[in-house]
Structure formats: structure tokens, C-alpha cells
C-alpha positions in Angstrom: -0.5 -0.1 -0.1 1.4 3.6 -1.1 -1.3 5.4 0.4 -0.8 8.5 -2.3 2.5 8.8 -0.8 2.1 9.7 2.8 4.4 8.1 4.8 2.4 5.2 7.2 3.8 6.6 10.3 1.6 9.5 9.3 -1.0 7.1 8.3 -0.5 4.9 12.1 -0.7 8.5 13.7 -4.2 9.5 11.7 -5.5 6.0 12.7 -5.0 6.6 16.5 -6.4 10.2 16.6 -9.5 9.4 14.2 -10.1 6.4 16.4 -10.0 8.4 19.6 -12.8 10.6 17.7 -15.0 7.7 16.8 -14.8 6.3 20.2 -16.5 9.8 21.7 -18.5 10.9 18.8 -20.5 7.8 18.3 -22.1 8.7 21.5 -23.8 11.8 19.9 -25.1 10.7 17.1 -22.3 12.7 15.3 -20.0 11.2 12.2 -16.9 12.8 13.5 -16.1 14.7 10.1 -15.9 17.8 12.5 -12.3 16.1 13.5 -11.5 13.6 10.6 -11.5 16.4 8.3 -8.9 19.0 10.3 -7.3 16.1 11.3 -6.1 14.9 7.6 -6.3 18.7 6.5 -3.4 18.7 9.4 -1.4 15.5 8.4 -2.5 14.4 5.2 -0.9 18.1 3.7 -0.6 16.5 -0.2 -4.7 16.2 -0.4 -7.2 19.1 -0.7 -10.3 19.4 0.7 -12.3 17.3 -2.1 -10.0 14.7 -1.5 -10.3 14.9 2.4 -13.9 15.3 2.4 -15.1 11.9 0.9 -12.6 10.4 3.0 -14.3 11.7 5.8 -17.1 10.6 4.2 -16.1 7.0 4.9 -15.1 7.1 8.2 -18.1 9.1 9.0 -20.3 5.9 7.6 -19.0 3.5 9.8 -19.2 5.9 12.9 -22.9 6.3 12.1 -23.3 2.4 11.3 -21.8 1.1 14.7 -23.9 4.2 16.3 -26.8 2.7 15.1 -26.5 -0.7 15.4 -25.8 -0.3 19.3 -28.5 2.3 19.8 -31.0 -0.1 18.0 -30.0 -3.0 19.9 -31.6 -0.7 23.1 -34.6 0.5 20.6 -33.4 3.8 20.4 -33.8 4.4 16.7 -37.3 5.5 14.9 -36.6 4.0 11.2 -40.0 5.3 10.2 -39.4 9.1 10.9 -35.5 8.8 10.1 -36.6 7.3 6.5 -38.8 10.4 5.7 -36.2 12.8 6.8 -33.8 11.2 4.5 -35.6 12.5 1.6 -34.8 16.2 1.9 -31.5 15.2 2.9 -30.5 13.3 -0.3 -31.3 16.6 -2.3 -29.2 18.3 0.0 -26.2 15.9 -0.4 -25.9 16.6 -3.9 -25.8 20.4 -3.7 -23.1 20.3 -0.9 -20.9 17.5 -3.1 -21.5 20.3 -6.2 -20.4 23.0 -3.8 -16.9 21.4 -2.3 -16.0 20.0 -5.9 -16.8 23.2 -7.7 -15.9 26.1 -5.2 -12.3 27.4 -4.5 -10.3 25.6 -1.8 -10.2 28.8 0.5 -14.3 29.2 0.4 -14.9 25.2 1.4 -12.0 25.7 4.4 -13.8 29.2 5.4 -17.2 27.2 5.4 -16.0 24.3 7.5 -14.2 26.5 10.0 -17.5 28.8 10.7 -19.6 26.0 10.9 -17.5 24.5 13.2 -17.2 28.0 15.7 -21.0 28.2 15.3 -21.8 24.6 16.4 -19.4 24.4 19.1 -20.7 27.7 20.7 -24.3 26.2 20.4 -23.0 23.7 22.4 -21.7 26.2 25.2 -25.1 27.9 24.9 -27.0 24.9 25.8 -24.6 23.6 28.4 -24.6 26.9 30.1 -28.3 27.2 30.0 -28.8 23.6 30.9 -31.5 23.2 29.1 -34.2 20.6 29.9 -33.8 16.9 28.5 -36.9 15.4 27.3 -38.1 12.2 29.1 -40.1 10.6 26.3 -40.5 10.7 22.5 -44.1 11.1 21.2 -45.5 8.1 19.5 -47.0 10.4 16.4 -45.5 13.4 14.5 -48.0 16.2 13.2 -47.3 16.9 9.5 -46.1 20.5 10.3 -43.2 18.8 12.4 -42.4 16.3 9.1 -42.6 19.4 6.8 -40.5 20.9 9.1 -38.3 18.2 9.8 -37.6 17.7 5.7 -36.9 21.4 5.4 -33.8 21.1 8.1 -32.9 17.7 6.6 -32.0 19.6 3.4 -29.8 21.6 5.4 -28.1 18.5 6.9 -27.6 16.8 3.6 -25.6 20.2 2.1 -23.2 19.8 5.0 -22.9 16.1 4.6 -22.1 16.7 1.0 -19.9 19.6 1.6 -17.9 19.1 4.4 -17.9 15.3 5.1 -19.7 15.3 8.5 -22.3 12.7 9.6 -24.7 15.6 9.7 -25.9 15.2 13.7 -24.7 18.9 14.3 -28.5 19.3 12.6 -30.3 16.5 12.9 -30.0 15.9 16.5 -31.3 19.3 17.5 -33.9 19.0 14.8 -34.8 15.6 16.7 -34.9 17.3 19.9 -36.3 20.3 19.3 -38.7 19.9 16.6 -39.9 16.2 17.2 -39.3 16.7 21.1 -37.5 13.4 21.2 -35.3 12.0 24.5 -31.6 13.0 23.6 -30.5 9.3 23.5 -33.4 8.4 20.7 -32.5 11.4 19.2 -28.9 10.4 18.6 -29.8 6.8 17.5 -32.0 8.2 14.7 -29.7 10.8 13.9 -26.7 8.2 13.4 -29.3 6.4 11.6 -29.9 9.3 8.9 -26.1 9.7 8.4 -25.5 5.9 8.0 -27.9 6.4 4.6 -26.7 9.9 3.7 -23.0 9.6 3.8 -22.4 6.4 1.5 -24.8 8.7 -0.9 -22.6 11.6 -0.9 -19.4 9.5 -1.1 -20.7 7.5 -4.2 -21.2 11.4 -5.8 -17.9 12.2 -5.2 -16.4 8.7 -6.5 -18.3 9.5 -9.6 -17.5 13.2 -9.7 -14.6 13.9 -12.6 -11.5 15.6 -11.1 -12.1 13.7 -7.3 -9.2 11.5 -6.8 -9.9 9.0 -3.9 -7.2 7.2 -1.8 -8.8 3.6 -1.6 -5.7 2.5 0.6 -6.4 5.3 3.4 -10.0 4.2 3.3 -9.2 0.0 3.8 -6.9 0.6 6.3 -8.6 3.4 8.3 -12.1 2.5 8.3 -11.9 -1.0 10.1 -10.1 1.1 12.9 -12.9 3.6 13.1 -15.6 1.3 12.8 -14.2 -0.9 16.0 -13.5 1.8 18.1 -17.1 3.6 17.4 -18.8 0.2 18.1 -16.9 -0.1 21.6 -17.4 3.6 22.1 -21.0 3.9 21.5 -22.0 0.5 23.5 -19.5 1.8 26.7 -21.1 5.0 26.4 -24.8 4.1 26.3 -24.2 2.4 29.9 -21.3 4.4 31.4 -21.2 7.8 30.0 -23.3 10.5 30.8 -24.5 12.9 27.4 -23.5 15.9 29.2 -19.8 14.9 29.8 -19.6 13.9 25.7 -21.0 17.0 24.8 -18.8 18.9 27.0 -15.6 16.9 25.2 -17.0 17.5 21.7 -17.2 21.2 22.4 -13.7 21.4 23.3 -12.6 19.3 20.4 -14.3 21.1 18.0 -13.0 24.5 19.1 -9.9 22.9 18.3 -10.9 21.6 14.8 -11.6 25.6 14.4 -8.5 26.5 14.8 -6.6 24.0 12.7 -9.0 25.1 9.7 -8.3 28.9 10.5 -4.5 28.1 11.1 -4.7 26.5 7.7 -6.3 29.0 6.0 -4.0 31.5 6.8 -0.6 30.1 6.9 -0.7 27.4 4.1 
């Protein structure tokens, strides 16, 4: 395996870092792209964003699959609602892929850095305000809720296609605030949506002219991420409080934002 000219020791470092990300992020219904992309941008210096993003999508996919599996074992995935919302997300995926493959690199990185800062700030706000948790999930949802949900899912798809994330930064709040789900079921359902939308976005990149995906990196790193996400989500469901994970997540996202801003200014 030549990894597209990337040194194997660098790949090993990235494997350790993305595996750690998968361990924690699988507990949040997030694909981990918020950190996968900055990590690869930092270490895989020969790759540009349109090559990093599809790699992140492959990693996010296995993170979401493992999180869906462990949450579903406890009945914490609403497949019916998830499939309804995926319709809007698929349209958004196409828009996002077109943006990243056609826009200048600086705009893609600037957009990603902005996304990270907004997400982390929103998480801090929620923690500071100590928003009350929903303690049960309604059995039925109104048409108005579903229409609003599909609209927000369009944004989710755009973010997935543009930045290689799992979409949980939008879909988890959607489940909690619009559909009044309790947090763990929101996370499980969001993971299911990401497990459907991320491979769709990956396929769109695969068939886009001018995008070169490194298959050796996919083959080596995705099993690491899958195993760590499976272990993390299994352990987290029984041991880890959601607030603790969200705090870890917030700090990590701010660090990632700093890396992307540094990349914008000095590379």
C-alpha cells in the first residue's frame, strides 16, 4: 500500500486520532467529520478538501453504522421517521458535493471553520443554559413537524455533502427541538440518517470527475474507526453521561476550528 505517497507513520498517527474521535462521537449521533477533516488536513498535507471530504464521509459512515447498531439494540432508533427525513437530505447531499468540488479551496475551508465555530458555540450555550431534557418520545408526529423536519434535513444533506460530516450537528437538535425526542433516541435516529446519507455523498464524489479518492487509506482506516465507534457507543450507552460527552465534543470542535483557521491563514 502506497497511501498516495503519504508516509505509513503518518497514517498510523491519523489512525490513533480518528479512532479516538470515533470512540467519543459515536455517543453523540455524529459522524466525526468535524474532527476527521481537520486531522487529515493537518497530517495529509498533499490532499485538498475535495479529496479529504470523501475520506471523511467513509469514516463517518462506519461511525454512524456502529452507533445505529448499538442504539437500535436498546430500541433507540426511529427508522420510520429517519427514512422520511432522508428524502430532503439526499437533495441536500447533491448540492453540497457540487459546492465542494466546484468552489475554490479557500471558500470550502472558510465555510467549514465557520460551521465548527457555530456548532461549538451552540453547544456551550445549551450547556450553560442547562436546557431540560425530553424524557420521552411522542408516538406520532404532526404533518407540520414532518415538513419542517424535511426542510432542516435538506440543510443536513448540504453539510454532509460539503464538509464530510455525519450531519448530527443539525439532525440531533432537529430531533430534540422539533420532534421532542429524548436525547438518546435523537442520537440513534440521527446516526441512522447519517448511515444512509454519507454513502450517498461518497458515491457522488466517487463519480465526480477530477476527484481522486485514496482507496488504501479507506481500507486501512475505516476498520479502525468502526471498531472504536462500536466499543465507544456500547460503553457510552451504559457508562457515559450525555453532558460529559457534549463537553468533550465542544472542546474538540473548537480545537478543530483553530486548525482550519490556521490552515486558511498560513498554508
